[in-house]
PyMOL Python script that loads the backbone (N, CA, C, O; Angstrom):
from pymol import cmd

cmd.read_pdbstr("""\
ATOM      1  N   MET A   1     -14.019 -38.416  54.842  1.00  0.00           N
ATOM      2  CA  MET A   1     -12.742 -38.711  54.648  1.00  0.00           C
ATOM      3  C   MET A   1     -12.649 -38.562  52.947  1.00  0.00           C
ATOM      4  O   MET A   1     -11.675 -38.022  52.423  1.00  0.00           O
ATOM      5  N   ASN A   2     -13.692 -39.064  52.222  1.00  0.00           N
ATOM      6  CA  ASN A   2     -13.498 -39.122  50.640  1.00  0.00           C
ATOM      7  C   ASN A   2     -13.472 -37.550  50.360  1.00  0.00           C
ATOM      8  O   ASN A   2     -12.784 -37.115  49.437  1.00  0.00           O
ATOM      9  N   LYS A   3     -14.181 -36.761  51.117  1.00  0.00           N
ATOM     10  CA  LYS A   3     -14.346 -35.277  50.490  1.00  0.00           C
ATOM     11  C   LYS A   3     -12.723 -34.844  50.482  1.00  0.00           C
ATOM     12  O   LYS A   3     -12.102 -34.452  49.494  1.00  0.00           O
ATOM     13  N   ARG A   4     -12.261 -34.997  51.683  1.00  0.00           N
ATOM     14  CA  ARG A   4     -10.833 -34.467  51.811  1.00  0.00           C
ATOM     15  C   ARG A   4      -9.942 -34.986  50.737  1.00  0.00           C
ATOM     16  O   ARG A   4      -9.164 -34.175  50.235  1.00  0.00           O
ATOM     17  N   GLU A   5      -9.938 -36.218  50.309  1.00  0.00           N
ATOM     18  CA  GLU A   5      -9.285 -36.867  49.320  1.00  0.00           C
ATOM     19  C   GLU A   5      -9.528 -36.309  48.003  1.00  0.00           C
ATOM     20  O   GLU A   5      -8.642 -36.144  47.164  1.00  0.00           O
ATOM     21  N   ASN A   6     -10.836 -36.005  47.835  1.00  0.00           N
ATOM     22  CA  ASN A   6     -11.287 -35.484  46.420  1.00  0.00           C
ATOM     23  C   ASN A   6     -10.910 -34.012  46.175  1.00  0.00           C
ATOM     24  O   ASN A   6     -10.765 -33.562  45.038  1.00  0.00           O
ATOM     25  N   THR A   7     -10.760 -33.298  47.275  1.00  0.00           N
ATOM     26  CA  THR A   7     -10.697 -31.904  47.202  1.00  0.00           C
ATOM     27  C   THR A   7      -9.372 -31.368  46.324  1.00  0.00           C
ATOM     28  O   THR A   7      -9.463 -30.557  45.402  1.00  0.00           O
ATOM     29  N   PRO A   8      -8.270 -31.907  46.733  1.00  0.00           N
ATOM     30  CA  PRO A   8      -6.955 -31.634  45.721  1.00  0.00           C
ATOM     31  C   PRO A   8      -7.117 -32.084  44.399  1.00  0.00           C
ATOM     32  O   PRO A   8      -6.614 -31.465  43.461  1.00  0.00           O
ATOM     33  N   ASN A   9      -7.855 -33.231  44.227  1.00  0.00           N
ATOM     34  CA  ASN A   9      -8.171 -33.658  42.689  1.00  0.00           C
ATOM     35  C   ASN A   9      -9.112 -32.766  42.006  1.00  0.00           C
ATOM     36  O   ASN A   9      -8.976 -32.496  40.813  1.00  0.00           O
ATOM     37  N   ALA A  10     -10.161 -32.253  42.801  1.00  0.00           N
ATOM     38  CA  ALA A  10     -11.081 -31.275  42.276  1.00  0.00           C
ATOM     39  C   ALA A  10     -10.559 -29.887  41.842  1.00  0.00           C
ATOM     40  O   ALA A  10     -10.997 -29.264  40.875  1.00  0.00           O
ATOM     41  N   ALA A  11      -9.564 -29.472  42.674  1.00  0.00           N
ATOM     42  CA  ALA A  11      -8.783 -28.181  42.583  1.00  0.00           C
ATOM     43  C   ALA A  11      -7.930 -28.321  41.312  1.00  0.00           C
ATOM     44  O   ALA A  11      -7.779 -27.410  40.499  1.00  0.00           O
ATOM     45  N   LYS A  12      -7.355 -29.617  41.210  1.00  0.00           N
ATOM     46  CA  LYS A  12      -6.455 -29.675  40.067  1.00  0.00           C
ATOM     47  C   LYS A  12      -7.179 -29.699  38.774  1.00  0.00           C
ATOM     48  O   LYS A  12      -6.825 -29.113  37.752  1.00  0.00           O
ATOM     49  N   ALA A  13      -8.239 -30.445  38.929  1.00  0.00           N
ATOM     50  CA  ALA A  13      -9.224 -30.784  37.743  1.00  0.00           C
ATOM     51  C   ALA A  13      -9.754 -29.130  37.308  1.00  0.00           C
ATOM     52  O   ALA A  13      -9.793 -28.804  36.122  1.00  0.00           O
ATOM     53  N   ASN A  14     -10.057 -28.381  38.164  1.00  0.00           N
ATOM     54  CA  ASN A  14     -10.436 -27.037  37.839  1.00  0.00           C
ATOM     55  C   ASN A  14      -9.379 -26.165  37.299  1.00  0.00           C
ATOM     56  O   ASN A  14      -9.636 -25.345  36.418  1.00  0.00           O
ATOM     57  N   GLN A  15      -8.273 -26.302  37.762  1.00  0.00           N
ATOM     58  CA  GLN A  15      -7.022 -25.498  37.355  1.00  0.00           C
ATOM     59  C   GLN A  15      -6.711 -25.868  35.935  1.00  0.00           C
ATOM     60  O   GLN A  15      -6.369 -25.052  35.079  1.00  0.00           O
ATOM     61  N   ASP A  16      -6.865 -27.257  35.732  1.00  0.00           N
ATOM     62  CA  ASP A  16      -6.467 -27.838  34.468  1.00  0.00           C
ATOM     63  C   ASP A  16      -7.602 -27.350  33.354  1.00  0.00           C
ATOM     64  O   ASP A  16      -7.261 -26.956  32.239  1.00  0.00           O
ATOM     65  N   SER A  17      -8.721 -27.407  33.699  1.00  0.00           N
ATOM     66  CA  SER A  17      -9.842 -26.797  32.887  1.00  0.00           C
ATOM     67  C   SER A  17      -9.754 -25.331  32.608  1.00  0.00           C
ATOM     68  O   SER A  17     -10.173 -24.846  31.558  1.00  0.00           O
ATOM     69  N   SER A  18      -9.156 -24.577  33.644  1.00  0.00           N
ATOM     70  CA  SER A  18      -9.088 -23.151  33.358  1.00  0.00           C
ATOM     71  C   SER A  18      -7.936 -22.919  32.501  1.00  0.00           C
ATOM     72  O   SER A  18      -7.895 -21.948  31.747  1.00  0.00           O
ATOM     73  N   GLN A  19      -7.027 -23.749  32.584  1.00  0.00           N
ATOM     74  CA  GLN A  19      -5.704 -23.446  31.668  1.00  0.00           C
ATOM     75  C   GLN A  19      -6.126 -23.842  30.379  1.00  0.00           C
ATOM     76  O   GLN A  19      -5.824 -23.132  29.420  1.00  0.00           O
ATOM     77  N   LYS A  20      -6.798 -24.902  30.217  1.00  0.00           N
ATOM     78  CA  LYS A  20      -7.411 -25.236  28.735  1.00  0.00           C
ATOM     79  C   LYS A  20      -8.262 -24.150  28.111  1.00  0.00           C
ATOM     80  O   LYS A  20      -8.092 -23.781  26.949  1.00  0.00           O
ATOM     81  N   ASP A  21      -9.115 -23.685  28.862  1.00  0.00           N
ATOM     82  CA  ASP A  21     -10.086 -22.655  28.611  1.00  0.00           C
ATOM     83  C   ASP A  21      -9.228 -21.403  28.090  1.00  0.00           C
ATOM     84  O   ASP A  21      -9.517 -20.843  27.033  1.00  0.00           O
ATOM     85  N   LEU A  22      -8.241 -21.032  28.834  1.00  0.00           N
ATOM     86  CA  LEU A  22      -7.388 -20.031  28.480  1.00  0.00           C
ATOM     87  C   LEU A  22      -6.627 -20.134  27.321  1.00  0.00           C
ATOM     88  O   LEU A  22      -6.480 -19.141  26.609  1.00  0.00           O
ATOM     89  N   GLN A  23      -6.034 -21.392  26.986  1.00  0.00           N
ATOM     90  CA  GLN A  23      -5.342 -21.755  25.891  1.00  0.00           C
ATOM     91  C   GLN A  23      -6.238 -21.736  24.691  1.00  0.00           C
ATOM     92  O   GLN A  23      -5.787 -21.400  23.596  1.00  0.00           O
ATOM     93  N   ILE A  24      -7.587 -22.112  24.867  1.00  0.00           N
ATOM     94  CA  ILE A  24      -8.449 -22.136  23.800  1.00  0.00           C
ATOM     95  C   ILE A  24      -8.869 -20.637  23.418  1.00  0.00           C
ATOM     96  O   ILE A  24      -9.185 -20.300  22.277  1.00  0.00           O
ATOM     97  N   GLU A  25      -8.833 -19.882  24.399  1.00  0.00           N
ATOM     98  CA  GLU A  25      -9.353 -18.579  23.954  1.00  0.00           C
ATOM     99  C   GLU A  25      -8.127 -17.801  23.239  1.00  0.00           C
ATOM    100  O   GLU A  25      -8.331 -17.042  22.292  1.00  0.00           O
ATOM    101  N   ILE A  26      -6.756 -18.064  23.798  1.00  0.00           N
ATOM    102  CA  ILE A  26      -5.684 -17.382  22.997  1.00  0.00           C
ATOM    103  C   ILE A  26      -5.518 -17.965  21.677  1.00  0.00           C
ATOM    104  O   ILE A  26      -5.085 -17.262  20.764  1.00  0.00           O
ATOM    105  N   LEU A  27      -5.824 -19.192  21.488  1.00  0.00           N
ATOM    106  CA  LEU A  27      -5.590 -19.810  20.150  1.00  0.00           C
ATOM    107  C   LEU A  27      -6.734 -19.360  19.216  1.00  0.00           C
ATOM    108  O   LEU A  27      -6.484 -19.144  18.030  1.00  0.00           O
ATOM    109  N   THR A  28      -8.014 -19.207  19.722  1.00  0.00           N
ATOM    110  CA  THR A  28      -9.153 -18.600  19.005  1.00  0.00           C
ATOM    111  C   THR A  28      -8.807 -17.189  18.458  1.00  0.00           C
ATOM    112  O   THR A  28      -8.903 -16.894  17.267  1.00  0.00           O
ATOM    113  N   GLU A  29      -8.373 -16.298  19.491  1.00  0.00           N
ATOM    114  CA  GLU A  29      -7.885 -14.946  19.012  1.00  0.00           C
ATOM    115  C   GLU A  29      -7.003 -14.845  18.053  1.00  0.00           C
ATOM    116  O   GLU A  29      -7.207 -14.133  17.070  1.00  0.00           O
ATOM    117  N   ALA A  30      -5.824 -15.606  18.237  1.00  0.00           N
ATOM    118  CA  ALA A  30      -4.741 -15.803  17.125  1.00  0.00           C
ATOM    119  C   ALA A  30      -5.229 -16.266  15.783  1.00  0.00           C
ATOM    120  O   ALA A  30      -4.764 -15.811  14.738  1.00  0.00           O
ATOM    121  N   LEU A  31      -6.279 -17.280  15.829  1.00  0.00           N
ATOM    122  CA  LEU A  31      -6.542 -17.621  14.539  1.00  0.00           C
ATOM    123  C   LEU A  31      -7.405 -16.653  13.823  1.00  0.00           C
ATOM    124  O   LEU A  31      -7.331 -16.469  12.608  1.00  0.00           O
ATOM    125  N   GLY A  32      -8.334 -15.958  14.722  1.00  0.00           N
ATOM    126  CA  GLY A  32      -9.068 -14.808  14.190  1.00  0.00           C
ATOM    127  C   GLY A  32      -8.317 -13.711  13.509  1.00  0.00           C
ATOM    128  O   GLY A  32      -8.713 -13.156  12.484  1.00  0.00           O
ATOM    129  N   GLU A  33      -7.250 -13.443  14.117  1.00  0.00           N
ATOM    130  CA  GLU A  33      -6.311 -12.341  13.683  1.00  0.00           C
ATOM    131  C   GLU A  33      -5.792 -12.959  12.247  1.00  0.00           C
ATOM    132  O   GLU A  33      -5.893 -12.291  11.218  1.00  0.00           O
ATOM    133  N   ILE A  34      -5.259 -14.209  12.254  1.00  0.00           N
ATOM    134  CA  ILE A  34      -4.483 -14.824  11.119  1.00  0.00           C
ATOM    135  C   ILE A  34      -5.691 -14.713   9.823  1.00  0.00           C
ATOM    136  O   ILE A  34      -5.441 -14.277   8.699  1.00  0.00           O
ATOM    137  N   LEU A  35      -6.866 -15.155  10.230  1.00  0.00           N
ATOM    138  CA  LEU A  35      -7.967 -15.152   9.250  1.00  0.00           C
ATOM    139  C   LEU A  35      -8.233 -13.653   8.663  1.00  0.00           C
ATOM    140  O   LEU A  35      -8.453 -13.422   7.474  1.00  0.00           O
ATOM    141  N   ARG A  36      -8.188 -12.871   9.490  1.00  0.00           N
ATOM    142  CA  ARG A  36      -8.700 -11.274   8.962  1.00  0.00           C
ATOM    143  C   ARG A  36      -7.488 -10.877   8.135  1.00  0.00           C
ATOM    144  O   ARG A  36      -7.694 -10.264   7.088  1.00  0.00           O
ATOM    145  N   GLU A  37      -6.154 -11.187   8.530  1.00  0.00           N
ATOM    146  CA  GLU A  37      -5.172 -10.830   7.604  1.00  0.00           C
ATOM    147  C   GLU A  37      -5.112 -11.413   6.389  1.00  0.00           C
ATOM    148  O   GLU A  37      -4.793 -10.778   5.384  1.00  0.00           O
ATOM    149  N   LEU A  38      -5.428 -12.733   6.382  1.00  0.00           N
ATOM    150  CA  LEU A  38      -5.533 -13.607   5.201  1.00  0.00           C
ATOM    151  C   LEU A  38      -6.718 -13.168   4.273  1.00  0.00           C
ATOM    152  O   LEU A  38      -6.632 -13.296   3.051  1.00  0.00           O
ATOM    153  N   ASP A  39      -7.767 -12.674   4.854  1.00  0.00           N
ATOM    154  CA  ASP A  39      -8.812 -12.097   3.990  1.00  0.00           C
ATOM    155  C   ASP A  39      -8.476 -10.894   3.286  1.00  0.00           C
ATOM    156  O   ASP A  39      -8.882 -10.662   2.147  1.00  0.00           O
ATOM    157  N   ALA A  40      -7.702 -10.086   3.984  1.00  0.00           N
ATOM    158  CA  ALA A  40      -7.222  -8.780   3.181  1.00  0.00           C
ATOM    159  C   ALA A  40      -6.316  -9.176   2.161  1.00  0.00           C
ATOM    160  O   ALA A  40      -6.355  -8.710   1.022  1.00  0.00           O
ATOM    161  N   ASP A  41      -5.353 -10.184   2.620  1.00  0.00           N
ATOM    162  CA  ASP A  41      -4.374 -10.486   1.434  1.00  0.00           C
ATOM    163  C   ASP A  41      -4.992 -11.135   0.344  1.00  0.00           C
ATOM    164  O   ASP A  41      -4.552 -10.855  -0.770  1.00  0.00           O
ATOM    165  N   LEU A  42      -6.047 -12.054   0.441  1.00  0.00           N
ATOM    166  CA  LEU A  42      -6.815 -12.783  -0.556  1.00  0.00           C
ATOM    167  C   LEU A  42      -7.380 -11.639  -1.465  1.00  0.00           C
ATOM    168  O   LEU A  42      -7.162 -11.629  -2.677  1.00  0.00           O
ATOM    169  N   TYR A  43      -8.080 -10.724  -0.860  1.00  0.00           N
ATOM    170  CA  TYR A  43      -8.628  -9.700  -1.728  1.00  0.00           C
ATOM    171  C   TYR A  43      -7.707  -9.053  -2.486  1.00  0.00           C
ATOM    172  O   TYR A  43      -8.030  -8.687  -3.617  1.00  0.00           O
ATOM    173  N   GLN A  44      -6.391  -8.805  -1.978  1.00  0.00           N
ATOM    174  CA  GLN A  44      -5.340  -8.171  -2.784  1.00  0.00           C
ATOM    175  C   GLN A  44      -4.969  -9.033  -4.170  1.00  0.00           C
ATOM    176  O   GLN A  44      -4.725  -8.615  -5.302  1.00  0.00           O
ATOM    177  N   CYS A  45      -5.018 -10.298  -3.686  1.00  0.00           N
ATOM    178  CA  CYS A  45      -4.758 -11.412  -4.795  1.00  0.00           C
ATOM    179  C   CYS A  45      -5.726 -11.516  -5.708  1.00  0.00           C
ATOM    180  O   CYS A  45      -5.364 -11.725  -6.866  1.00  0.00           O
ATOM    181  N   VAL A  46      -7.099 -11.403  -5.432  1.00  0.00           N
ATOM    182  CA  VAL A  46      -8.008 -11.212  -6.480  1.00  0.00           C
ATOM    183  C   VAL A  46      -7.752 -10.107  -7.347  1.00  0.00           C
ATOM    184  O   VAL A  46      -7.778 -10.280  -8.565  1.00  0.00           O
ATOM    185  N   ALA A  47      -7.498  -8.952  -6.831  1.00  0.00           N
ATOM    186  CA  ALA A  47      -7.126  -7.669  -7.577  1.00  0.00           C
ATOM    187  C   ALA A  47      -5.961  -7.900  -8.478  1.00  0.00           C
ATOM    188  O   ALA A  47      -5.904  -7.239  -9.515  1.00  0.00           O
ATOM    189  N   CYS A  48      -5.153  -8.647  -8.239  1.00  0.00           N
ATOM    190  CA  CYS A  48      -4.000  -8.929  -9.111  1.00  0.00           C
ATOM    191  C   CYS A  48      -4.400  -9.958 -10.077  1.00  0.00           C
ATOM    192  O   CYS A  48      -3.838  -9.962 -11.172  1.00  0.00           O
ATOM    193  N   ILE A  49      -5.284 -10.815  -9.814  1.00  0.00           N
ATOM    194  CA  ILE A  49      -5.540 -11.790 -10.772  1.00  0.00           C
ATOM    195  C   ILE A  49      -6.543 -11.029 -11.729  1.00  0.00           C
ATOM    196  O   ILE A  49      -6.588 -11.434 -12.890  1.00  0.00           O
ATOM    197  N   SER A  50      -7.383  -9.927 -11.349  1.00  0.00           N
ATOM    198  CA  SER A  50      -8.198  -9.177 -12.237  1.00  0.00           C
ATOM    199  C   SER A  50      -7.265  -8.509 -13.197  1.00  0.00           C
ATOM    200  O   SER A  50      -7.540  -8.438 -14.394  1.00  0.00           O
ATOM    201  N   ALA A  51      -6.086  -7.984 -12.651  1.00  0.00           N
ATOM    202  CA  ALA A  51      -5.267  -7.163 -13.334  1.00  0.00           C
ATOM    203  C   ALA A  51      -4.620  -7.862 -14.392  1.00  0.00           C
ATOM    204  O   ALA A  51      -4.532  -7.385 -15.524  1.00  0.00           O
ATOM    205  N   LEU A  52      -4.064  -9.211 -14.001  1.00  0.00           N
ATOM    206  CA  LEU A  52      -3.653 -10.153 -15.005  1.00  0.00           C
ATOM    207  C   LEU A  52      -4.537 -10.587 -16.114  1.00  0.00           C
ATOM    208  O   LEU A  52      -4.027 -10.840 -17.205  1.00  0.00           O
ATOM    209  N   SER A  53      -5.752 -10.690 -15.944  1.00  0.00           N
ATOM    210  CA  SER A  53      -6.885 -10.892 -16.795  1.00  0.00           C
ATOM    211  C   SER A  53      -6.938  -9.775 -17.687  1.00  0.00           C
ATOM    212  O   SER A  53      -7.035 -10.092 -18.872  1.00  0.00           O
ATOM    213  N   ALA A  54      -6.903  -8.594 -17.442  1.00  0.00           N
ATOM    214  CA  ALA A  54      -6.899  -7.508 -18.117  1.00  0.00           C
ATOM    215  C   ALA A  54      -5.585  -7.075 -18.937  1.00  0.00           C
ATOM    216  O   ALA A  54      -5.424  -6.047 -19.595  1.00  0.00           O
ATOM    217  N   GLY A  55      -4.713  -8.108 -18.723  1.00  0.00           N
ATOM    218  CA  GLY A  55      -3.504  -7.868 -19.575  1.00  0.00           C
ATOM    219  C   GLY A  55      -2.397  -7.074 -18.974  1.00  0.00           C
ATOM    220  O   GLY A  55      -1.348  -6.813 -19.562  1.00  0.00           O
ATOM    221  N   LYS A  56      -2.728  -6.674 -17.650  1.00  0.00           N
ATOM    222  CA  LYS A  56      -1.526  -5.912 -17.105  1.00  0.00           C
ATOM    223  C   LYS A  56      -0.711  -6.793 -16.315  1.00  0.00           C
ATOM    224  O   LYS A  56      -1.202  -7.728 -15.684  1.00  0.00           O
ATOM    225  N   PRO A  57       0.655  -6.500 -16.329  1.00  0.00           N
ATOM    226  CA  PRO A  57       1.691  -7.244 -15.832  1.00  0.00           C
ATOM    227  C   PRO A  57       1.758  -7.090 -14.116  1.00  0.00           C
ATOM    228  O   PRO A  57       1.403  -6.020 -13.622  1.00  0.00           O
ATOM    229  N   LEU A  58       2.160  -8.042 -13.373  1.00  0.00           N
ATOM    230  CA  LEU A  58       2.166  -8.027 -12.067  1.00  0.00           C
ATOM    231  C   LEU A  58       3.569  -7.413 -11.606  1.00  0.00           C
ATOM    232  O   LEU A  58       4.614  -7.741 -12.168  1.00  0.00           O
ATOM    233  N   THR A  59       3.525  -6.480 -10.523  1.00  0.00           N
ATOM    234  CA  THR A  59       4.691  -5.878 -10.126  1.00  0.00           C
ATOM    235  C   THR A  59       5.503  -6.891  -9.298  1.00  0.00           C
ATOM    236  O   THR A  59       4.797  -7.677  -8.666  1.00  0.00           O
ATOM    237  N   PRO A  60       6.904  -7.052  -9.155  1.00  0.00           N
ATOM    238  CA  PRO A  60       7.416  -7.762  -8.268  1.00  0.00           C
ATOM    239  C   PRO A  60       6.924  -7.900  -6.832  1.00  0.00           C
ATOM    240  O   PRO A  60       6.993  -8.945  -6.185  1.00  0.00           O
ATOM    241  N   ALA A  61       6.409  -6.717  -6.384  1.00  0.00           N
ATOM    242  CA  ALA A  61       5.685  -6.754  -5.024  1.00  0.00           C
ATOM    243  C   ALA A  61       4.447  -7.550  -5.039  1.00  0.00           C
ATOM    244  O   ALA A  61       4.141  -8.268  -4.086  1.00  0.00           O
ATOM    245  N   ASP A  62       3.674  -7.431  -6.182  1.00  0.00           N
ATOM    246  CA  ASP A  62       2.434  -8.263  -6.265  1.00  0.00           C
ATOM    247  C   ASP A  62       2.948  -9.831  -6.234  1.00  0.00           C
ATOM    248  O   ASP A  62       2.468 -10.646  -5.446  1.00  0.00           O
ATOM    249  N   LYS A  63       3.691 -10.063  -6.916  1.00  0.00           N
ATOM    250  CA  LYS A  63       4.363 -11.429  -7.137  1.00  0.00           C
ATOM    251  C   LYS A  63       4.818 -12.025  -5.816  1.00  0.00           C
ATOM    252  O   LYS A  63       4.614 -13.209  -5.546  1.00  0.00           O
ATOM    253  N   ALA A  64       5.469 -11.141  -4.959  1.00  0.00           N
ATOM    254  CA  ALA A  64       5.859 -11.568  -3.586  1.00  0.00           C
ATOM    255  C   ALA A  64       4.813 -11.680  -2.724  1.00  0.00           C
ATOM    256  O   ALA A  64       4.802 -12.579  -1.884  1.00  0.00           O
ATOM    257  N   MET A  65       3.906 -10.863  -2.822  1.00  0.00           N
ATOM    258  CA  MET A  65       2.707 -10.992  -1.849  1.00  0.00           C
ATOM    259  C   MET A  65       1.865 -12.208  -2.115  1.00  0.00           C
ATOM    260  O   MET A  65       1.434 -12.888  -1.184  1.00  0.00           O
ATOM    261  N   MET A  66       1.620 -12.498  -3.413  1.00  0.00           N
ATOM    262  CA  MET A  66       0.869 -13.630  -3.889  1.00  0.00           C
ATOM    263  C   MET A  66       1.505 -14.910  -3.501  1.00  0.00           C
ATOM    264  O   MET A  66       0.779 -15.862  -3.212  1.00  0.00           O
ATOM    265  N   LEU A  67       2.800 -15.022  -3.467  1.00  0.00           N
ATOM    266  CA  LEU A  67       3.736 -16.280  -3.096  1.00  0.00           C
ATOM    267  C   LEU A  67       3.574 -16.356  -1.708  1.00  0.00           C
ATOM    268  O   LEU A  67       3.478 -17.483  -1.223  1.00  0.00           O
ATOM    269  N   ALA A  68       3.519 -15.290  -0.906  1.00  0.00           N
ATOM    270  CA  ALA A  68       3.582 -15.235   0.470  1.00  0.00           C
ATOM    271  C   ALA A  68       2.048 -15.603   1.076  1.00  0.00           C
ATOM    272  O   ALA A  68       1.929 -16.211   2.141  1.00  0.00           O
ATOM    273  N   VAL A  69       1.102 -15.245   0.421  1.00  0.00           N
ATOM    274  CA  VAL A  69      -0.323 -15.774   0.596  1.00  0.00           C
ATOM    275  C   VAL A  69      -0.297 -17.362   0.376  1.00  0.00           C
ATOM    276  O   VAL A  69      -0.559 -18.174   1.263  1.00  0.00           O
ATOM    277  N   ALA A  70       0.031 -17.654  -0.837  1.00  0.00           N
ATOM    278  CA  ALA A  70      -0.097 -19.164  -1.171  1.00  0.00           C
ATOM    279  C   ALA A  70       0.794 -19.906  -0.021  1.00  0.00           C
ATOM    280  O   ALA A  70       0.337 -20.945   0.456  1.00  0.00           O
ATOM    281  N   ARG A  71       1.957 -19.445   0.407  1.00  0.00           N
ATOM    282  CA  ARG A  71       2.652 -20.263   1.488  1.00  0.00           C
ATOM    283  C   ARG A  71       1.740 -20.407   2.880  1.00  0.00           C
ATOM    284  O   ARG A  71       1.652 -21.417   3.577  1.00  0.00           O
ATOM    285  N   ARG A  72       1.105 -19.159   3.086  1.00  0.00           N
ATOM    286  CA  ARG A  72       0.521 -19.100   4.405  1.00  0.00           C
ATOM    287  C   ARG A  72      -0.930 -20.013   4.340  1.00  0.00           C
ATOM    288  O   ARG A  72      -1.378 -20.638   5.301  1.00  0.00           O
ATOM    289  N   VAL A  73      -1.449 -19.952   3.212  1.00  0.00           N
ATOM    290  CA  VAL A  73      -2.700 -20.813   2.937  1.00  0.00           C
ATOM    291  C   VAL A  73      -2.169 -22.439   3.112  1.00  0.00           C
ATOM    292  O   VAL A  73      -2.765 -23.272   3.795  1.00  0.00           O
ATOM    293  N   HIS A  74      -1.056 -22.663   2.425  1.00  0.00           N
ATOM    294  CA  HIS A  74      -0.556 -23.981   2.452  1.00  0.00           C
ATOM    295  C   HIS A  74      -0.336 -24.388   3.981  1.00  0.00           C
ATOM    296  O   HIS A  74      -0.777 -25.447   4.427  1.00  0.00           O
ATOM    297  N   GLY A  75       0.393 -23.451   4.767  1.00  0.00           N
ATOM    298  CA  GLY A  75       0.900 -23.759   6.106  1.00  0.00           C
ATOM    299  C   GLY A  75      -0.549 -23.967   6.894  1.00  0.00           C
ATOM    300  O   GLY A  75      -0.597 -24.937   7.651  1.00  0.00           O
ATOM    301  N   LEU A  76      -1.703 -23.155   6.781  1.00  0.00           N
ATOM    302  CA  LEU A  76      -2.841 -23.441   7.577  1.00  0.00           C
ATOM    303  C   LEU A  76      -3.503 -24.829   7.193  1.00  0.00           C
ATOM    304  O   LEU A  76      -4.040 -25.602   7.987  1.00  0.00           O
ATOM    305  N   ALA A  77      -3.369 -24.995   5.866  1.00  0.00           N
ATOM    306  CA  ALA A  77      -4.005 -26.345   5.548  1.00  0.00           C
ATOM    307  C   ALA A  77      -3.266 -27.535   6.073  1.00  0.00           C
ATOM    308  O   ALA A  77      -3.886 -28.569   6.324  1.00  0.00           O
ATOM    309  N   ARG A  78      -1.922 -27.441   6.259  1.00  0.00           N
ATOM    310  CA  ARG A  78      -1.104 -28.428   6.958  1.00  0.00           C
ATOM    311  C   ARG A  78      -1.378 -28.592   8.398  1.00  0.00           C
ATOM    312  O   ARG A  78      -1.428 -29.699   8.935  1.00  0.00           O
ATOM    313  N   LEU A  79      -1.569 -27.392   9.056  1.00  0.00           N
ATOM    314  CA  LEU A  79      -2.088 -27.215  10.327  1.00  0.00           C
ATOM    315  C   LEU A  79      -3.385 -27.961  10.551  1.00  0.00           C
ATOM    316  O   LEU A  79      -3.485 -28.811  11.436  1.00  0.00           O
ATOM    317  N   GLN A  80      -4.246 -27.677   9.846  1.00  0.00           N
ATOM    318  CA  GLN A  80      -5.641 -28.425   9.807  1.00  0.00           C
ATOM    319  C   GLN A  80      -5.558 -29.939   9.719  1.00  0.00           C
ATOM    320  O   GLN A  80      -6.213 -30.641  10.489  1.00  0.00           O
ATOM    321  N   GLN A  81      -4.796 -30.427   8.832  1.00  0.00           N
ATOM    322  CA  GLN A  81      -4.389 -31.756   8.688  1.00  0.00           C
ATOM    323  C   GLN A  81      -3.937 -32.570   9.678  1.00  0.00           C
ATOM    324  O   GLN A  81      -4.260 -33.751   9.804  1.00  0.00           O
ATOM    325  N   HIS A  82      -3.004 -31.806  10.571  1.00  0.00           N
ATOM    326  CA  HIS A  82      -2.230 -32.438  11.624  1.00  0.00           C
ATOM    327  C   HIS A  82      -2.993 -32.130  13.103  1.00  0.00           C
ATOM    328  O   HIS A  82      -2.795 -32.808  14.111  1.00  0.00           O
ATOM    329  N   GLY A  83      -3.838 -31.052  13.033  1.00  0.00           N
ATOM    330  CA  GLY A  83      -4.375 -30.691  14.176  1.00  0.00           C
ATOM    331  C   GLY A  83      -5.738 -31.384  14.599  1.00  0.00           C
ATOM    332  O   GLY A  83      -6.282 -31.080  15.660  1.00  0.00           O
TER     333      GLY A  83
END
""", "prot")
cmd.dss("prot")
cmd.show_as("cartoon", "prot")
cmd.util.cbc("prot")
cmd.orient("prot")
C-alpha cells in the first residue's frame, strides 16, 4: 500500500525536478548569450577608452554604446545581489 501512495508523489517529484532542470538549462543558455554579447561590447569599450587616451574624441554612437554597456553591467550586478 505504501508503494501505491508514494507513486504519485514520486512522479510529481520527478516532474518538478525535470522542470527545474529545464529552467536551469534555459537560464544558463540565456546567461551565456548575455555574457558573449557583453564581452563583445566590453571589447568596444576598451577600444573607445584607448581612443580617448590617444586624444581622439568619442562619437555620439560610442558614447551611447558605452552608456548602454554600463547599464547592462549594473543590471547584471543587481541581479547577482538579489539572486
